[in-house]
Structures are given as C-alpha cells and as structure tokens.
C-alpha positions, -999 to +999 in steps of 0.1 A: -149-113-208-140-075-209-148-048-183-173-035-210-196-066-207-193-073-172-205-035-164-233-041-188-249-068-161-238-051-131-233-018-117-192-012-116-203+022-098-216+005-070-192-020-066-162+009-066-183+025-038-187-004-017-152-016-023-137+021-015-155+018+014-142-016+024-108-006+014-107+027+039-119+002+066-092-026+058-063-001+055-080+022+084-079-013+106-040-017+093-031+015+102-044+010+142-010-011+144+016-008+116+028+029+120+036+015+156+058-012+154+090+006+167+070+020+203+059-021+200+092-034+199+106-008+223+076-022+246+086-057+247+118-057+238+129-028+259+152-012+229+162+024+223+144+043+196+173+032+170+174-002+179+131-002+182+133+016+147+159-013+130+134-038+146+106-028+130+119-026+095+129-061+101+093-066+112+085-048+076+111-065+057+098-101+070+058-088+062+070-082+024+086-118+019+052-134+036+036-113+010+062-119-020+059-155-014+021-158-016+009-130-037+013-142-068-003-172-056-032-156-045-037-134-076-036-170-101-065-182-074-083-151-079-082-156-118-097-192-111-119-191-087-134-152-084-116-121-071-145-115-048-136-148-027-100-136-029-108-104-018-128-122+016-100-147+019-080-114+023-099-097+050-107-127+071-075-146+073-054-109+075-076-099+107-070-130+119-034-129+123-028-098+129-057-105+159-031-132+173-005-107+169-014-090+199-005-120+223+032-114+213+054-116+240+089-113+225+105-092+193+107-126+181+071-135+184+061-103+170+082-105+134+066-143+129+033-127+129+041-102+107+051-130+086+017-146+082-003-112+081+020-110+047+011-140+035-021-142+040-034-106+034-029-086+002-063-070+002-050-039-023-047-063-051-072-087-048-097-053-046-080-039-077-080-069-096-125-069-091-121-036-099-108-039-131-126-068-144-156-045-141-144-012-145-150+000-183-113+013-197-120+048-204-123+048-166-097+028-148-073+056-146-098+071-120-110+041-105-076+032-092-070+065-082-102+064-062-087+025-045-055+046-041-073+075-022-093+049+003-059+031+008-043+064+020-076+077+041-080+043+059-037+051+063-049+088+074-072+080+099-058+046+111-033+060+131-049+085+150-076+062+161-046+036+165-023+059+189-055+066+211-063+032+215-024+022+220-019+052+248-056+044+264-059+000+263-026-006+256-010-027+223-031-061+228-061-042+223-051-021+194-044-055+176-079-066+185-090-035+167-074-043+137-092-076+131-122-063+141-118-038+112-107-063+088-137-087+094-161-060+092-148-050+060-149-088+047-186-088+059-194-053+041-178-071+007-197-106+006-236-087+015-229-062-011-206-069-037-216-082-070-192-101-092-199-116-129-176-142-131-165-168-154-140-193-145-114-196-174-108-222-191-069-224-195-052-249-214-025-270-192-038-258-158-021-244-123+014-249-144+003-228-171-008-203-147+024-198-139+042-192-169+013-172-182+022-151-152+058-150-159+054-139-194+030-113-189+049-101-156+084-099-179+068-083-208+081-049-220+047-038-215+042-048-178+079-050-163+088-011-157+051-006-144+061-034-119+092-017-116+082+016-103+055+001-082+084-011-059+100+019-061+070+042-051+061+016-022+099+014-007+105+052-011+074+060+007+078+034+035+115+044+041+105+070+065+084+048+085+105+039+114+119+071+120+089+087+119+080+081+158+117+091+168+115+123+147+080+132+165+097+133+202+133+144+187+116+179+179+108+209+195+069+202+205+068+167+197+061+136+221+070+103+225+033+093+224+015+071+204-014+100+193+015+127+187+031+100+160-002+092+147-013+130+138+018+129+114+006+098+097-029+112+095-012+148+079+005+122+057-019+097+049-046+129+041-022+144+018-015+108-006-052+100-002-061+141-021-033+132-041-042+104-051-083+110-068-068+145-077-038+132-097-059+100-113-081+126-125-054+150-141-041+118-158-063+117-178-066+152-187-029+156-195-014+123-197-001+099-173+037+104-182+031+139-176+021+138-141+044+107-128+069+133-141+056+163-119+050+142-088+081+125-086+101+161-089+077+177-067+079+152-043+118+148-044+117+189-035+090+186-009+114+156+009+139+187+020+116+204+041+110+177+070+149+168+066+155+207+080+125+205+099+131+217+140+092+218+149+069+193+153+046+215+132+072+223+106+074+186+103+040+180+099+036+202+070+070+186+051+057+152+051+022+167+040+036+183+015+055+156-002+025+132+007+007+155-011+028+149-050+040+115-038+008+096-031-006+099-066+022+077-080+005+040-073-030+051-080-015+063-119+005+031-120-020+008-113-043+024-131-019+014-165-015-023-152-056-022-153-053-010-188-027-032-201-040-066-183-053-089-209-093-097-200-090-126-176-057-126-161-067-093-140-057-113-109-024-125-124-017-089-132-022-074-100-007-104-083+024-096-098+025-059-088+017-075-054+048-093-057+065-059-065+042-041-042+059-066-015+098-063-024+094-026-019+071-032+015+107-054+022+129-032+011+115+002+020+113-003+058+144-027+063+162-001+043+151+030+067+156+010+098+190+010+089+196+045+079+182+051+111+206+032+134+236+038+114+233+075+100+204+088+119+168+096+120+174+127+092+191+107+066+156+087+055+148+118+039+180+116+017+171+084+010+133+094+000+151+120-026+169+093-042+143+070-043+115+099-064+148+102-086+151+068-096+110+067-104+116+103-124+143+082-145+126+050-149+092+068-164+116+093-186+135+061-203+103+031-204+073+048-197+069+070-233+040+061-246+019+063-213-003+093-228-018+070-254-029+043-228-046+070-208-071+075-233 
C-alpha cells in the first residue's frame, strides 16, 4: 500500500497535525528532565560540575544502548501490528519508566532507569513511520521537517518549564510531570489519530523481517543516510553535558535550573524554526544543497559560544548554531521516508532509530568525557569536527538527493 493510496482513505493532513501536537507533548515531557541530568547527579551523588557532566554523559550513553538494542525490534513490530499501536506503546511505557526514575536515590539507580527509558520509548521513529506510510511522496520533506520541528519545539519549551518545576518542587516532581506529559500525548493519539493498516504477508515470518531490515539498512541507498543521522545526533548532543556548567561559569549566569532551561529553550526554538524552514527550502533548492549550507553555517556559528564570556553572548551563539543545525535531521528523515519501500516504513525508521541511538549514546558520553578531561568549552571544538564530518559524508555519498526531493 502506497502513501497515495492511504491518503485517499484518510486525511494525512489531520494525522500530521495531531501527531505534531503529540510529538510536541512527548518531547516537552522528556525535556522536563533530560537536560538537567548533570544537576540531578550533583544532587544525589554530591559531584562537582565536571564529574556530574561525566555521569550525565554516561546516562546518555546508557539511554542510547537501550534504544539501540530494542529500536529495530519495535520497528518490525510496528510494520507487523500497526504504527499507531507502536506509538501508543512507546508513549505509555516511556512515561512509566520516566515516572519511576523520580524515585532514584543513587547515581546507579538513575543510570539503570535511563536504560529502560531508552529501551521502551523511541517515539520519534514510530511517529515518522506512520507519517511516511500515509503522506504523499511529494509532501514527505515538508512532513518530516514538521515532525522534526515539533521535536525541537518540545525541546525548546520543556527545559524552561522543567527548570521551573525542579527549582520549585525538586527532581521527583519533574519526573512525574514528564510521565504525565507522555501519557496525555498517548491518549491524544488513541482518540484522534487514524491508521489504514493492513498487516503485510511476509514470507519467512519474523526472521525474514530482520533479514529484510538488514538488507535495507546496509544498502547503498540507505546506509549513508543512517550515518548522517548518527553524526547529526552525536554532534547536537555532545554539548549538552556542558551547558549547565557553562551557564554557571559565564558572567551573568546562574547555577539554577531555570537559567539553564532558558538556554535550552533558545536552542530548541532555533532548531524548530530551522526544521520547518529548511524542510520547505529543500523542496525548492534541493536537499543536498541545503544539507551542505546547514553543515557549513552550523560549524562556523559554533565558534561564537566557544569564545563567549557572557550569558547572553553564550545564548546567542547557541541560538545561531541551532538555527542551522536543527534542520539537518528533518531533511535526512525526509530522504529516509522517500526511499523506504512500501510496507517497510517501520523497519526503515527502526534502523534509523538504531543510528539515532548510537548518536545519542556517543554524543553525551564524548561530551561528558571532554568536559571532564579538557574543560567545558572543548565540546564546541568537537561540534565543529562533527559538522565537518557531516559535510564530508553529504559531499561523498548523497549526490543524488536533489532528484529524490522532487
């Protein structure tokens, strides 16, 4: 069943709007807590800012390991039993394990809970699989950019509210708020989202599904896209363990959750705008050109926070970087959706989620280690190297993306 056939039976626009709202709510919930893990580890472990950043990076790595192990399985299950059901599963299980994370009393307990959150959630690829299955092909770059913008809008608003909740009520209540946000988003999907799903008849059963996923993900068509997804996530997340410490260290900064939340909000708003705008421009100028432009501009803008000595200059530099870096993931997700065979959108995005998970695991871990050994500002040099690698992969392996975007 093709996206065009699906969209004739139900409104892909309505689904996109509702899933956009659900994605905002889910990411909003995640962002109540995710950026503040360095502060949480300081609180329950009594660590310094540098040591807490290392623990937070380790927590990001553990989250990525759980996601990487289970995301291909969830992707195949989505293709077999329905993408809507898979979205609901991700939101409710993710909300449950995030809620119980609020009861952690030791750093190790917080690490273990982070693993289970990664293993059971994975909302973004499940939503993208449903969007890809029901959206007309020519609208996929815009639709994927829209979902990516919802992701970043949630990331933008979540830390601000999460920082306020943490400062006012503490860590446990911040995790409770996270769980509630995911459950409400899941309820919205149950009540409103429609799916025209027909279970595919795949010869060979489950084993054949994994074989087909391997062939798809290792093909010359898809593998470079997964490499770019990995690099985009790792590069964007490498700076996160350093942000609370940087905010506290610069002139005019503060060690409060609210002050860090404002910075994350600024970054998320820039990335949300970038995703929508670049998804639109990619249809006009070609995806490869926009990927090149965004990678070069983000790399140059990373120099601003590296040299920043004040809170507002730091915020401006991070905003400038996110205005270009934010659109990278959305454009690549659009290509994955366009190149996915009919009936294998879940598998395609499940494999993409594995790359996503590796990036999520590597980025914070490298960032935390760099902060611990080289200092807070070293993460921006790694950022520049990451954007340069993205540029290299795009130039070498994604030369035919302009045709794909038409």
